All heavy atoms as a GROMACS GRO file, in nm:
protein
  601
    1MET      N    1   1.317  -0.231   0.664
    1MET     CA    2   1.258  -0.261   0.792
    1MET      C    3   1.280  -0.147   0.891
    1MET      O    4   1.195  -0.122   0.975
    1MET     CB    5   1.318  -0.390   0.848
    1MET     CG    6   1.252  -0.518   0.798
    1MET     SD    7   1.074  -0.522   0.802
    1MET     CE    8   1.041  -0.561   0.969
    2VAL      N    9   1.394  -0.080   0.879
    2VAL     CA   10   1.422   0.032   0.968
    2VAL      C   11   1.318   0.141   0.950
    2VAL      O   12   1.270   0.201   1.047
    2VAL     CB   13   1.565   0.086   0.945
    2VAL    CG1   14   1.590   0.212   1.024
    2VAL    CG2   15   1.668  -0.019   0.979
    3GLN      N   16   1.280   0.166   0.826
    3GLN     CA   17   1.179   0.268   0.799
    3GLN      C   18   1.045   0.229   0.860
    3GLN      O   19   0.974   0.313   0.915
    3GLN     CB   20   1.166   0.289   0.649
    3GLN     CG   21   1.073   0.401   0.611
    3GLN     CD   22   1.066   0.423   0.461
    3GLN    OE1   23   1.132   0.353   0.385
    3GLN    NE2   24   0.989   0.520   0.418
    4ALA      N   25   1.010   0.103   0.853
    4ALA     CA   26   0.884   0.057   0.911
    4ALA      C   27   0.887   0.069   1.063
    4ALA      O   28   0.789   0.112   1.125
    4ALA     CB   29   0.857  -0.088   0.870
    5HIS      N   30   0.999   0.034   1.124
    5HIS     CA   31   1.011   0.046   1.270
    5HIS      C   32   1.008   0.192   1.312
    5HIS      O   33   0.949   0.227   1.416
    5HIS     CB   34   1.140  -0.020   1.319
    5HIS     CG   35   1.132  -0.170   1.322
    5HIS    ND1   36   1.047  -0.239   1.404
    5HIS    CD2   37   1.199  -0.262   1.250
    5HIS    CE1   38   1.062  -0.368   1.384
    5HIS    NE2   39   1.153  -0.386   1.289
    6SER      N   40   1.070   0.279   1.233
    6SER     CA   41   1.066   0.423   1.264
    6SER      C   42   0.924   0.476   1.255
    6SER      O   43   0.881   0.555   1.340
    6SER     CB   44   1.156   0.500   1.167
    6SER     OG   45   1.288   0.458   1.180
    7GLY      N   46   0.850   0.435   1.152
    7GLY     CA   47   0.711   0.478   1.139
    7GLY      C   48   0.626   0.430   1.255
    7GLY      O   49   0.540   0.503   1.305
    8ASP      N   50   0.652   0.309   1.302
    8ASP     CA   51   0.580   0.256   1.417
    8ASP      C   52   0.613   0.335   1.542
    8ASP      O   53   0.524   0.365   1.624
    8ASP     CB   54   0.613   0.108   1.436
    8ASP     CG   55   0.530   0.044   1.545
    8ASP    OD1   56   0.407   0.067   1.547
    8ASP    OD2   57   0.588  -0.028   1.629
    9ALA      N   58   0.739   0.372   1.560
    9ALA     CA   59   0.779   0.451   1.676
    9ALA      C   60   0.715   0.590   1.673
    9ALA      O   61   0.669   0.641   1.776
    9ALA     CB   62   0.931   0.463   1.681
   10ILE      N   63   0.709   0.649   1.554
   10ILE     CA   64   0.645   0.782   1.541
   10ILE      C   65   0.496   0.771   1.572
   10ILE      O   66   0.441   0.856   1.642
   10ILE     CB   67   0.669   0.838   1.399
   10ILE    CG1   68   0.817   0.870   1.381
   10ILE    CG2   69   0.583   0.961   1.374
   10ILE    CD1   70   0.855   0.903   1.238
   11TYR      N   71   0.432   0.665   1.524
   11TYR     CA   72   0.290   0.644   1.553
   11TYR      C   73   0.268   0.633   1.704
   11TYR      O   74   0.179   0.697   1.760
   11TYR     CB   75   0.240   0.518   1.483
   11TYR     CG   76   0.110   0.467   1.538
   11TYR    CD1   77  -0.009   0.533   1.514
   11TYR    CD2   78   0.107   0.353   1.619
   11TYR    CE1   79  -0.128   0.488   1.567
   11TYR    CE2   80  -0.011   0.306   1.672
   11TYR     CZ   81  -0.129   0.374   1.645
   11TYR     OH   82  -0.246   0.330   1.699
   12ASN      N   83   0.349   0.552   1.770
   12ASN     CA   84   0.333   0.534   1.914
   12ASN      C   85   0.356   0.664   1.990
   12ASN      O   86   0.284   0.695   2.086
   12ASN     CB   87   0.429   0.426   1.966
   12ASN     CG   88   0.384   0.288   1.926
   12ASN    OD1   89   0.265   0.260   1.919
   12ASN    ND2   90   0.479   0.201   1.897
   13ASN      N   91   0.454   0.742   1.946
   13ASN     CA   92   0.483   0.869   2.012
   13ASN      C   93   0.364   0.964   2.001
   13ASN      O   94   0.321   1.024   2.101
   13ASN     CB   95   0.608   0.931   1.949
   13ASN     CG   96   0.655   1.054   2.023
   13ASN    OD1   97   0.598   1.097   2.121
   13ASN    ND2   98   0.762   1.112   1.973
   14PHE      N   99   0.310   0.979   1.882
   14PHE     CA  100   0.197   1.070   1.864
   14PHE      C  101   0.071   1.019   1.934
   14PHE      O  102  -0.008   1.098   1.986
   14PHE     CB  103   0.169   1.094   1.716
   14PHE     CG  104   0.261   1.194   1.652
   14PHE    CD1  105   0.332   1.162   1.538
   14PHE    CD2  106   0.278   1.320   1.707
   14PHE    CE1  107   0.417   1.253   1.480
   14PHE    CE2  108   0.363   1.413   1.649
   14PHE     CZ  109   0.433   1.379   1.535
   15ALA      N  110   0.051   0.888   1.936
   15ALA     CA  111  -0.066   0.832   2.005
   15ALA      C  112  -0.056   0.858   2.154
   15ALA      O  113  -0.156   0.894   2.219
   15ALA     CB  114  -0.077   0.683   1.977
   16GLN      N  115   0.062   0.844   2.213
   16GLN     CA  116   0.080   0.872   2.356
   16GLN      C  117   0.061   1.020   2.385
   16GLN      O  118   0.003   1.058   2.487
   16GLN     CB  119   0.218   0.826   2.402
   16GLN     CG  120   0.229   0.675   2.409
   16GLN     CD  121   0.370   0.628   2.444
   16GLN    OE1  122   0.461   0.708   2.455
   16GLN    NE2  123   0.384   0.497   2.458
   17ARG      N  124   0.109   1.106   2.296
   17ARG     CA  125   0.089   1.251   2.315
   17ARG      C  126  -0.059   1.286   2.309
   17ARG      O  127  -0.107   1.370   2.383
   17ARG     CB  128   0.165   1.329   2.209
   17ARG     CG  129   0.312   1.335   2.230
   17ARG     CD  130   0.375   1.426   2.127
   17ARG     NE  131   0.519   1.422   2.138
   17ARG     CZ  132   0.598   1.508   2.076
   17ARG    NH1  133   0.548   1.602   1.998
   17ARG    NH2  134   0.728   1.499   2.090
   18ALA      N  135  -0.131   1.222   2.218
   18ALA     CA  136  -0.275   1.250   2.204
   18ALA      C  137  -0.350   1.211   2.330
   18ALA      O  138  -0.443   1.280   2.371
   18ALA     CB  139  -0.332   1.176   2.084
   19ILE      N  140  -0.309   1.102   2.394
   19ILE     CA  141  -0.376   1.057   2.516
   19ILE      C  142  -0.351   1.154   2.631
   19ILE      O  143  -0.440   1.183   2.710
   19ILE     CB  144  -0.330   0.915   2.552
   19ILE    CG1  145  -0.382   0.816   2.448
   19ILE    CG2  146  -0.376   0.875   2.692
   19ILE    CD1  147  -0.324   0.677   2.460
   20SER      N  148  -0.229   1.210   2.638
   20SER     CA  149  -0.194   1.295   2.752
   20SER      C  150  -0.229   1.442   2.733
   20SER      O  151  -0.216   1.520   2.827
   20SER     CB  152  -0.044   1.281   2.780
   20SER     OG  153   0.031   1.332   2.673
   21VAL      N  154  -0.273   1.482   2.615
   21VAL     CA  155  -0.303   1.623   2.590
   21VAL      C  156  -0.439   1.659   2.649
   21VAL      O  157  -0.530   1.576   2.657
   21VAL     CB  158  -0.294   1.655   2.439
   21VAL    CG1  159  -0.414   1.600   2.366
   21VAL    CG2  160  -0.282   1.804   2.416
   22GLY      N  161  -0.454   1.783   2.692
   22GLY     CA  162  -0.578   1.824   2.756
   22GLY      C  163  -0.678   1.892   2.664
   22GLY      O  164  -0.796   1.896   2.693
   23TYR      N  165  -0.633   1.949   2.553
   23TYR     CA  166  -0.720   2.024   2.465
   23TYR      C  167  -0.763   1.939   2.345
   23TYR      O  168  -0.685   1.866   2.287
   23TYR     CB  169  -0.650   2.150   2.414
   23TYR     CG  170  -0.613   2.245   2.524
   23TYR    CD1  171  -0.481   2.256   2.568
   23TYR    CD2  172  -0.709   2.325   2.584
   23TYR    CE1  173  -0.446   2.343   2.669
   23TYR    CE2  174  -0.675   2.412   2.686
   23TYR     CZ  175  -0.543   2.421   2.728
   23TYR     OH  176  -0.510   2.507   2.829
   24MET      N  177  -0.889   1.952   2.308
   24MET     CA  178  -0.942   1.874   2.196
   24MET      C  179  -0.874   1.907   2.065
   24MET      O  180  -0.851   1.819   1.982
   24MET     CB  181  -1.091   1.903   2.179
   24MET     CG  182  -1.189   1.807   2.238
   24MET     SD  183  -1.139   1.639   2.237
   24MET     CE  184  -1.267   1.570   2.142
   25ASN      N  185  -0.839   2.034   2.044
   25ASN     CA  186  -0.776   2.074   1.919
   25ASN      C  187  -0.642   2.002   1.902
   25ASN      O  188  -0.611   1.952   1.794
   25ASN     CB  189  -0.757   2.226   1.917
   25ASN     CG  190  -0.725   2.278   1.778
   25ASN    OD1  191  -0.748   2.210   1.679
   25ASN    ND2  192  -0.672   2.398   1.773
   26ASN      N  193  -0.564   1.999   2.009
   26ASN     CA  194  -0.435   1.930   2.002
   26ASN      C  195  -0.453   1.779   1.992
   26ASN      O  196  -0.374   1.711   1.927
   26ASN     CB  197  -0.349   1.965   2.123
   26ASN     CG  198  -0.302   2.109   2.120
   26ASN    OD1  199  -0.299   2.171   2.014
   26ASN    ND2  200  -0.265   2.162   2.235
   27LEU      N  201  -0.555   1.726   2.057
   27LEU     CA  202  -0.584   1.582   2.049
   27LEU      C  203  -0.609   1.542   1.904
   27LEU      O  204  -0.555   1.443   1.855
   27LEU     CB  205  -0.706   1.548   2.136
   27LEU     CG  206  -0.760   1.406   2.122
   27LEU    CD1  207  -0.670   1.309   2.195
   27LEU    CD2  208  -0.901   1.398   2.176
   28ASN      N  209  -0.690   1.622   1.835
   28ASN     CA  210  -0.721   1.596   1.695
   28ASN      C  211  -0.594   1.598   1.609
   28ASN      O  212  -0.574   1.512   1.524
   28ASN     CB  213  -0.823   1.698   1.645
   28ASN     CG  214  -0.877   1.664   1.509
   28ASN    OD1  215  -0.864   1.553   1.461
   28ASN    ND2  216  -0.937   1.762   1.443
   29ARG      N  217  -0.508   1.696   1.632
   29ARG     CA  218  -0.385   1.708   1.554
   29ARG      C  219  -0.293   1.588   1.576
   29ARG      O  220  -0.240   1.531   1.482
   29ARG     CB  221  -0.310   1.836   1.593
   29ARG     CG  222  -0.375   1.961   1.540
   29ARG     CD  223  -0.296   2.082   1.579
   29ARG     NE  224  -0.369   2.202   1.542
   29ARG     CZ  225  -0.342   2.322   1.587
   29ARG    NH1  226  -0.243   2.340   1.671
   29ARG    NH2  227  -0.412   2.425   1.548
   30TYR      N  228  -0.274   1.551   1.701
   30TYR     CA  229  -0.186   1.438   1.731
   30TYR      C  230  -0.242   1.307   1.677
   30TYR      O  231  -0.168   1.223   1.626
   30TYR     CB  232  -0.161   1.427   1.881
   30TYR     CG  233  -0.062   1.529   1.934
   30TYR    CD1  234  -0.091   1.605   2.046
   30TYR    CD2  235   0.061   1.547   1.873
   30TYR    CE1  236  -0.001   1.698   2.096
   30TYR    CE2  237   0.152   1.640   1.922
   30TYR     CZ  238   0.121   1.715   2.033
   30TYR     OH  239   0.211   1.806   2.081
   31LEU      N  240  -0.372   1.289   1.686
   31LEU     CA  241  -0.430   1.166   1.634
   31LEU      C  242  -0.419   1.159   1.482
   31LEU      O  243  -0.394   1.053   1.426
   31LEU     CB  244  -0.576   1.153   1.677
   31LEU     CG  245  -0.598   1.107   1.820
   31LEU    CD1  246  -0.746   1.102   1.853
   31LEU    CD2  247  -0.534   0.973   1.846
   32ARG      N  248  -0.438   1.272   1.414
   32ARG     CA  249  -0.421   1.273   1.268
   32ARG      C  250  -0.278   1.237   1.228
   32ARG      O  251  -0.255   1.158   1.137
   32ARG     CB  252  -0.458   1.409   1.210
   32ARG     CG  253  -0.605   1.434   1.203
   32ARG     CD  254  -0.631   1.572   1.142
   32ARG     NE  255  -0.771   1.604   1.147
   32ARG     CZ  256  -0.854   1.587   1.046
   32ARG    NH1  257  -0.810   1.539   0.932
   32ARG    NH2  258  -0.981   1.619   1.057
   33LEU      N  259  -0.181   1.297   1.300
   33LEU     CA  260  -0.041   1.266   1.270
   33LEU      C  261  -0.010   1.119   1.301
   33LEU      O  262   0.064   1.054   1.227
   33LEU     CB  263   0.051   1.358   1.351
   33LEU     CG  264   0.052   1.504   1.306
   33LEU    CD1  265   0.130   1.589   1.406
   33LEU    CD2  266   0.114   1.516   1.168
   34ALA      N  267  -0.066   1.067   1.409
   34ALA     CA  268  -0.044   0.927   1.445
   34ALA      C  269  -0.100   0.834   1.337
   34ALA      O  270  -0.035   0.738   1.297
   34ALA     CB  271  -0.108   0.897   1.580
   35LEU      N  272  -0.219   0.863   1.289
   35LEU     CA  273  -0.281   0.778   1.187
   35LEU      C  274  -0.208   0.787   1.054
   35LEU      O  275  -0.199   0.689   0.980
   35LEU     CB  276  -0.429   0.810   1.173
   35LEU     CG  277  -0.514   0.774   1.294
   35LEU    CD1  278  -0.657   0.822   1.275
   35LEU    CD2  279  -0.510   0.625   1.321
   36LYS      N  280  -0.156   0.906   1.021
   36LYS     CA  281  -0.076   0.919   0.898
   36LYS      C  282   0.052   0.837   0.909
   36LYS      O  283   0.093   0.772   0.813
   36LYS     CB  284  -0.043   1.066   0.871
   36LYS     CG  285  -0.160   1.145   0.817
   36LYS     CD  286  -0.120   1.287   0.788
   36LYS     CE  287  -0.238   1.368   0.739
   36LYS     NZ  288  -0.201   1.507   0.709
   37ALA      N  289   0.115   0.841   1.025
   37ALA     CA  290   0.237   0.762   1.044
   37ALA      C  291   0.206   0.613   1.038
   37ALA      O  292   0.284   0.534   0.982
   37ALA     CB  293   0.301   0.798   1.179
   38GLN      N  294   0.093   0.572   1.092
   38GLN     CA  295   0.054   0.432   1.088
   38GLN      C  296   0.028   0.387   0.944
   38GLN      O  297   0.069   0.278   0.903
   38GLN     CB  298  -0.070   0.409   1.174
   38GLN     CG  299  -0.111   0.264   1.183
   38GLN     CD  300  -0.240   0.246   1.258
   38GLN    OE1  301  -0.331   0.328   1.247
   38GLN    NE2  302  -0.248   0.140   1.336
   39ALA      N  303  -0.039   0.471   0.865
   39ALA     CA  304  -0.067   0.437   0.726
   39ALA      C  305   0.064   0.427   0.646
   39ALA      O  306   0.080   0.338   0.562
   39ALA     CB  307  -0.159   0.541   0.663
   40HIS      N  308   0.158   0.517   0.674
   40HIS     CA  309   0.286   0.513   0.606
   40HIS      C  310   0.362   0.385   0.643
   40HIS      O  311   0.423   0.321   0.557
   40HIS     CB  312   0.368   0.637   0.642
   40HIS     CG  313   0.499   0.644   0.572
   40HIS    ND1  314   0.510   0.668   0.438
   40HIS    CD2  315   0.625   0.628   0.617
   40HIS    CE1  316   0.637   0.667   0.404
   40HIS    NE2  317   0.709   0.643   0.512
   41CYS      N  318   0.356   0.347   0.769
   41CYS     CA  319   0.421   0.224   0.814
   41CYS      C  320   0.360   0.103   0.745
   41CYS      O  321   0.431   0.012   0.701
   41CYS     CB  322   0.408   0.214   0.966
   41CYS     SG  323   0.482   0.067   1.037
   42ARG      N  324   0.228   0.100   0.733
   42ARG     CA  325   0.159  -0.011   0.666
   42ARG      C  326   0.201  -0.022   0.521
   42ARG      O  327   0.230  -0.130   0.469
   42ARG     CB  328   0.008   0.008   0.676
   42ARG     CG  329  -0.072  -0.101   0.606
   42ARG     CD  330  -0.219  -0.068   0.600
   42ARG     NE  331  -0.249   0.061   0.542
   42ARG     CZ  332  -0.254   0.086   0.411
   42ARG    NH1  333  -0.230  -0.009   0.324
   42ARG    NH2  334  -0.282   0.206   0.366
   43LYS      N  335   0.208   0.093   0.450
   43LYS     CA  336   0.249   0.091   0.310
   43LYS      C  337   0.393   0.043   0.294
   43LYS      O  338   0.425  -0.030   0.200
   43LYS     CB  339   0.235   0.231   0.249
   43LYS     CG  340   0.093   0.271   0.219
   43LYS     CD  341   0.089   0.407   0.153
   43LYS     CE  342  -0.053   0.448   0.124
   43LYS     NZ  343  -0.056   0.580   0.058
   44THR      N  344   0.479   0.083   0.386
   44THR     CA  345   0.617   0.039   0.380
   44THR      C  346   0.626  -0.112   0.398
   44THR      O  347   0.698  -0.180   0.323
   44THR     CB  348   0.699   0.110   0.490
   44THR    OG1  349   0.691   0.251   0.471
   44THR    CG2  350   0.845   0.067   0.486
   45LEU      N  351   0.552  -0.166   0.494
   45LEU     CA  352   0.555  -0.310   0.516
   45LEU      C  353   0.495  -0.386   0.398
   45LEU      O  354   0.546  -0.492   0.360
   45LEU     CB  355   0.480  -0.345   0.645
   45LEU     CG  356   0.553  -0.306   0.774
   45LEU    CD1  357   0.464  -0.329   0.894
   45LEU    CD2  358   0.683  -0.382   0.788
   46GLU      N  359   0.389  -0.334   0.337
   46GLU     CA  360   0.332  -0.398   0.219
   46GLU      C  361   0.432  -0.401   0.104
   46GLU      O  362   0.441  -0.498   0.030
   46GLU     CB  363   0.205  -0.326   0.175
   46GLU     CG  364   0.084  -0.354   0.260
   46GLU     CD  365  -0.039  -0.279   0.214
   46GLU    OE1  366  -0.028  -0.195   0.122
   46GLU    OE2  367  -0.146  -0.304   0.271
   47THR      N  368   0.508  -0.294   0.089
   47THR     CA  369   0.609  -0.287  -0.016
   47THR      C  370   0.719  -0.389   0.008
   47THR      O  371   0.769  -0.451  -0.087
   47THR     CB  372   0.670  -0.145  -0.023
   47THR    OG1  373   0.564  -0.052  -0.046
   47THR    CG2  374   0.771  -0.134  -0.134
   48LEU      N  375   0.756  -0.410   0.133
   48LEU     CA  376   0.860  -0.507   0.165
   48LEU      C  377   0.811  -0.651   0.147
   48LEU      O  378   0.887  -0.739   0.110
   48LEU     CB  379   0.908  -0.487   0.309
   48LEU     CG  380   0.987  -0.359   0.336
   48LEU    CD1  381   1.014  -0.344   0.484
   48LEU    CD2  382   1.116  -0.359   0.258
   49ILE      N  383   0.684  -0.675   0.172
   49ILE     CA  384   0.629  -0.810   0.166
   49ILE      C  385   0.592  -0.852   0.024
   49ILE      O  386   0.597  -0.970  -0.011
   49ILE     CB  387   0.507  -0.821   0.260
   49ILE    CG1  388   0.553  -0.812   0.405
   49ILE    CG2  389   0.429  -0.948   0.237
   49ILE    CD1  390   0.439  -0.803   0.504
   50GLU      N  391   0.560  -0.758  -0.062
   50GLU     CA  392   0.510  -0.787  -0.198
   50GLU      C  393   0.600  -0.880  -0.279
   50GLU      O  394   0.550  -0.973  -0.340
   50GLU     CB  395   0.486  -0.656  -0.274
   50GLU     CG  396   0.439  -0.674  -0.417
   50GLU     CD  397   0.302  -0.736  -0.428
   50GLU    OE1  398   0.221  -0.723  -0.335
   50GLU    OE2  399   0.275  -0.801  -0.531
   51PRO      N  400   0.733  -0.860  -0.282
   51PRO     CA  401   0.815  -0.952  -0.363
   51PRO      C  402   0.813  -1.097  -0.313
   51PRO      O  403   0.824  -1.190  -0.392
   51PRO     CB  404   0.956  -0.895  -0.351
   51PRO     CG  405   0.937  -0.753  -0.314
   51PRO     CD  406   0.811  -0.748  -0.233
   52GLU      N  407   0.800  -1.118  -0.183
   52GLU     CA  408   0.800  -1.254  -0.129
   52GLU      C  409   0.665  -1.323  -0.147
   52GLU      O  410   0.659  -1.444  -0.166
   52GLU     CB  411   0.837  -1.251   0.019
   52GLU     CG  412   0.981  -1.209   0.043
   52GLU     CD  413   1.016  -1.209   0.190
   52GLU    OE1  414   0.947  -1.275   0.268
   52GLU    OE2  415   1.114  -1.141   0.225
   53TYR      N  416   0.559  -1.247  -0.138
   53TYR     CA  417   0.424  -1.301  -0.150
   53TYR      C  418   0.347  -1.219  -0.253
   53TYR      O  419   0.265  -1.134  -0.217
   53TYR     CB  420   0.350  -1.298  -0.016
   53TYR     CG  421   0.422  -1.374   0.092
   53TYR    CD1  422   0.496  -1.308   0.189
   53TYR    CD2  423   0.415  -1.512   0.098
   53TYR    CE1  424   0.562  -1.378   0.288
   53TYR    CE2  425   0.480  -1.582   0.196
   53TYR     CZ  426   0.554  -1.516   0.292
   53TYR     OH  427   0.619  -1.585   0.389
   54PRO      N  428   0.372  -1.240  -0.381
   54PRO     CA  429   0.304  -1.158  -0.483
   54PRO      C  430   0.154  -1.185  -0.485
   54PRO      O  431   0.108  -1.292  -0.444
   54PRO     CB  432   0.369  -1.203  -0.614
   54PRO     CG  433   0.426  -1.336  -0.586
   54PRO     CD  434   0.459  -1.339  -0.439
   55LYS      N  435   0.083  -1.086  -0.531
   55LYS     CA  436  -0.062  -1.102  -0.546
   55LYS      C  437  -0.091  -1.210  -0.648
   55LYS      O  438  -0.007  -1.241  -0.732
   55LYS     CB  439  -0.125  -0.969  -0.589
   55LYS     CG  440  -0.111  -0.863  -0.484
   55LYS     CD  441  -0.172  -0.732  -0.532
   55LYS     CE  442  -0.152  -0.625  -0.425
   55LYS     NZ  443  -0.196  -0.496  -0.470
   56GLN      N  444  -0.207  -1.266  -0.643
   56GLN     CA  445  -0.242  -1.377  -0.731
   56GLN      C  446  -0.238  -1.332  -0.876
   56GLN      O  447  -0.289  -1.226  -0.912
   56GLN     CB  448  -0.382  -1.428  -0.697
   56GLN     CG  449  -0.419  -1.555  -0.768
   56GLN     CD  450  -0.552  -1.608  -0.720
   56GLN    OE1  451  -0.626  -1.540  -0.653
   56GLN    NE2  452  -0.582  -1.730  -0.756
   57ALA      N  453  -0.176  -1.413  -0.959
   57ALA     CA  454  -0.163  -1.380  -1.101
   57ALA      C  455  -0.298  -1.395  -1.171
   57ALA      O  456  -0.378  -1.481  -1.138
   57ALA     CB  457  -0.061  -1.472  -1.166
   58THR      N  458  -0.320  -1.310  -1.267
   58THR     CA  459  -0.443  -1.314  -1.346
   58THR      C  460  -0.408  -1.365  -1.485
   58THR      O  461  -0.322  -1.310  -1.553
   58THR     CB  462  -0.506  -1.174  -1.356
   58THR    OG1  463  -0.527  -1.125  -1.224
   58THR    CG2  464  -0.636  -1.179  -1.431
   59PHE      N  465  -0.473  -1.473  -1.526
   59PHE     CA  466  -0.449  -1.530  -1.658
   59PHE      C  467  -0.562  -1.486  -1.750
   59PHE      O  468  -0.679  -1.506  -1.720
   59PHE     CB  469  -0.443  -1.682  -1.651
   59PHE     CG  470  -0.328  -1.731  -1.568
   59PHE    CD1  471  -0.348  -1.772  -1.438
   59PHE    CD2  472  -0.200  -1.734  -1.622
   59PHE    CE1  473  -0.242  -1.815  -1.361
   59PHE    CE2  474  -0.094  -1.777  -1.545
   59PHE     CZ  475  -0.114  -1.818  -1.415
   60VAL      N  476  -0.525  -1.427  -1.862
   60VAL     CA  477  -0.624  -1.377  -1.957
   60VAL      C  478  -0.608  -1.454  -2.086
   60VAL      O  479  -0.499  -1.463  -2.142
   60VAL     CB  480  -0.603  -1.226  -1.982
   60VAL    CG1  481  -0.704  -1.175  -2.083
   60VAL    CG2  482  -0.611  -1.149  -1.852
   61CYS      N  483  -0.718  -1.509  -2.133
   61CYS     CA  484  -0.718  -1.581  -2.262
   61CYS      C  485  -0.752  -1.482  -2.373
   61CYS      O  486  -0.838  -1.397  -2.356
   61CYS     CB  487  -0.819  -1.694  -2.261
   61CYS     SG  488  -0.780  -1.821  -2.142
   62ARG      N  489  -0.684  -1.497  -2.485
   62ARG     CA  490  -0.716  -1.410  -2.598
   62ARG      C  491  -0.843  -1.459  -2.664
   62ARG      O  492  -0.863  -1.578  -2.684
   62ARG     CB  493  -0.602  -1.409  -2.698
   62ARG     CG  494  -0.477  -1.349  -2.643
   62ARG     CD  495  -0.370  -1.334  -2.746
   62ARG     NE  496  -0.371  -1.439  -2.848
   62ARG     CZ  497  -0.289  -1.441  -2.949
   62ARG    NH1  498  -0.199  -1.348  -2.964
   62ARG    NH2  499  -0.294  -1.538  -3.038
   63ALA      N  500  -0.927  -1.366  -2.698
   63ALA     CA  501  -1.052  -1.402  -2.766
   63ALA      C  502  -1.044  -1.355  -2.911
   63ALA      O  503  -1.007  -1.242  -2.939
   63ALA     CB  504  -1.170  -1.336  -2.697
   64ASN      N  505  -1.080  -1.442  -3.001
   64ASN     CA  506  -1.082  -1.407  -3.142
   64ASN      C  507  -1.225  -1.365  -3.176
   64ASN      O  508  -1.312  -1.447  -3.198
   64ASN     CB  509  -1.038  -1.527  -3.227
   64ASN     CG  510  -1.025  -1.489  -3.372
   64ASN    OD1  511  -1.046  -1.374  -3.409
   64ASN    ND2  512  -0.992  -1.587  -3.455
   65ILE      N  513  -1.247  -1.236  -3.181
   65ILE     CA  514  -1.383  -1.187  -3.203
   65ILE      C  515  -1.403  -1.131  -3.344
   65ILE      O  516  -1.508  -1.079  -3.377
   65ILE     CB  517  -1.421  -1.080  -3.100
   65ILE    CG1  518  -1.321  -0.964  -3.100
   65ILE    CG2  519  -1.429  -1.143  -2.962
   65ILE    CD1  520  -1.362  -0.849  -3.012
   66ALA      N  521  -1.300  -1.140  -3.430
   66ALA     CA  522  -1.312  -1.089  -3.566
   66ALA      C  523  -1.399  -1.183  -3.649
   66ALA      O  524  -1.385  -1.304  -3.642
   66ALA     CB  525  -1.175  -1.075  -3.630
   67GLU      N  526  -1.490  -1.125  -3.727
   67GLU     CA  527  -1.575  -1.207  -3.812
   67GLU      C  528  -1.499  -1.253  -3.936
   67GLU      O  529  -1.509  -1.368  -3.976
   67GLU     CB  530  -1.700  -1.130  -3.852
   67GLU     CG  531  -1.793  -1.107  -3.735
   67GLU     CD  532  -1.917  -1.030  -3.774
   67GLU    OE1  533  -1.945  -1.018  -3.895
   67GLU    OE2  534  -1.986  -0.982  -3.684
   68GLN      N  535  -1.428  -1.163  -3.999
   68GLN     CA  536  -1.348  -1.198  -4.116
   68GLN      C  537  -1.205  -1.158  -4.087
   68GLN      O  538  -1.174  -1.040  -4.074
   68GLN     CB  539  -1.400  -1.126  -4.239
   68GLN     CG  540  -1.538  -1.169  -4.280
   68GLN     CD  541  -1.586  -1.095  -4.404
   68GLN    OE1  542  -1.516  -1.009  -4.456
   68GLN    NE2  543  -1.703  -1.130  -4.452
   69GLN      N  544  -1.120  -1.257  -4.080
   69GLN     CA  545  -0.981  -1.230  -4.044
   69GLN      C  546  -0.890  -1.307  -4.138
   69GLN      O  547  -0.916  -1.424  -4.167
   69GLN     CB  548  -0.956  -1.272  -3.900
   69GLN     CG  549  -0.816  -1.244  -3.851
   69GLN     CD  550  -0.800  -1.282  -3.704
   69GLN    OE1  551  -0.892  -1.330  -3.641
   69GLN    NE2  552  -0.683  -1.258  -3.651
   70GLN      N  553  -0.788  -1.242  -4.185
   70GLN     CA  554  -0.692  -1.307  -4.275
   70GLN      C  555  -0.562  -1.320  -4.202
   70GLN      O  556  -0.509  -1.223  -4.146
   70GLN     CB  557  -0.675  -1.225  -4.400
   70GLN     CG  558  -0.573  -1.283  -4.496
   70GLN     CD  559  -0.557  -1.196  -4.621
   70GLN    OE1  560  -0.628  -1.097  -4.637
   70GLN    NE2  561  -0.464  -1.233  -4.707
   71GLY      N  562  -0.505  -1.440  -4.200
   71GLY     CA  563  -0.375  -1.461  -4.138
   71GLY      C  564  -0.272  -1.490  -4.242
   71GLY      O  565  -0.296  -1.564  -4.338
   72ASN      N  566  -0.155  -1.435  -4.227
   72ASN     CA  567  -0.046  -1.459  -4.320
   72ASN      C  568   0.062  -1.537  -4.244
   72ASN      O  569   0.139  -1.479  -4.170
   72ASN     CB  570   0.008  -1.328  -4.373
   72ASN     CG  571   0.111  -1.348  -4.481
   72ASN    OD1  572   0.139  -1.462  -4.518
   72ASN    ND2  573   0.167  -1.240  -4.532
   73ASN      N  574   0.065  -1.668  -4.265
   73ASN     CA  575   0.159  -1.753  -4.194
   73ASN      C  576   0.271  -1.802  -4.284
   73ASN      O  577   0.343  -1.894  -4.249
   73ASN     CB  578   0.087  -1.874  -4.133
   73ASN     CG  579  -0.011  -1.830  -4.026
   73ASN    OD1  580   0.012  -1.732  -3.956
   73ASN    ND2  581  -0.122  -1.901  -4.014
   74ALA      N  582   0.288  -1.743  -4.400
   74ALA     CA  583   0.390  -1.786  -4.494
   74ALA      C  584   0.527  -1.747  -4.442
   74ALA      O  585   0.546  -1.638  -4.386
   74ALA     CB  586   0.366  -1.723  -4.630
   75GLN      N  587   0.624  -1.837  -4.460
   75GLN     CA  588   0.760  -1.806  -4.419
   75GLN      C  589   0.833  -1.739  -4.532
   75GLN      O  590   0.819  -1.774  -4.649
   75GLN     CB  591   0.832  -1.934  -4.378
   75GLN     CG  592   0.773  -1.998  -4.256
   75GLN     CD  593   0.847  -2.125  -4.219
   75GLN    OE1  594   0.934  -2.171  -4.290
   75GLN    NE2  595   0.811  -2.180  -4.106
   76SER      N  596   0.916  -1.643  -4.499
   76SER     CA  597   0.987  -1.568  -4.602
   76SER      C  598   1.113  -1.638  -4.644
   76SER      O  599   1.181  -1.699  -4.574
   76SER     CB  600   1.028  -1.430  -4.551
   76SER     OG  601   0.920  -1.362  -4.498
   0.00000   0.00000   0.00000
C-alpha cells in the first residue's frame, strides 16, 4: 500500500507542476510523467487486490475427439 500511496503522491506532484508550467514542452513532459506514475499506481493496486478478488475461474471440459482410441485400464 505504501508503494501505491507513493505513486499517487508522485502523480499529484507532476500533475500540479504541469498545471503551473508556462511552456508547452515542459507541460507535455510533466503530463507524461504524471500519467506513467498513475498507471504504475493502478498496476500496484490491481496486484494487491487480485488475491482477495480473483478473476472469474474458467472451467474447461475435455473433449474426446479421437475417432479410434484405445484405453488401457488394466491394473498391474
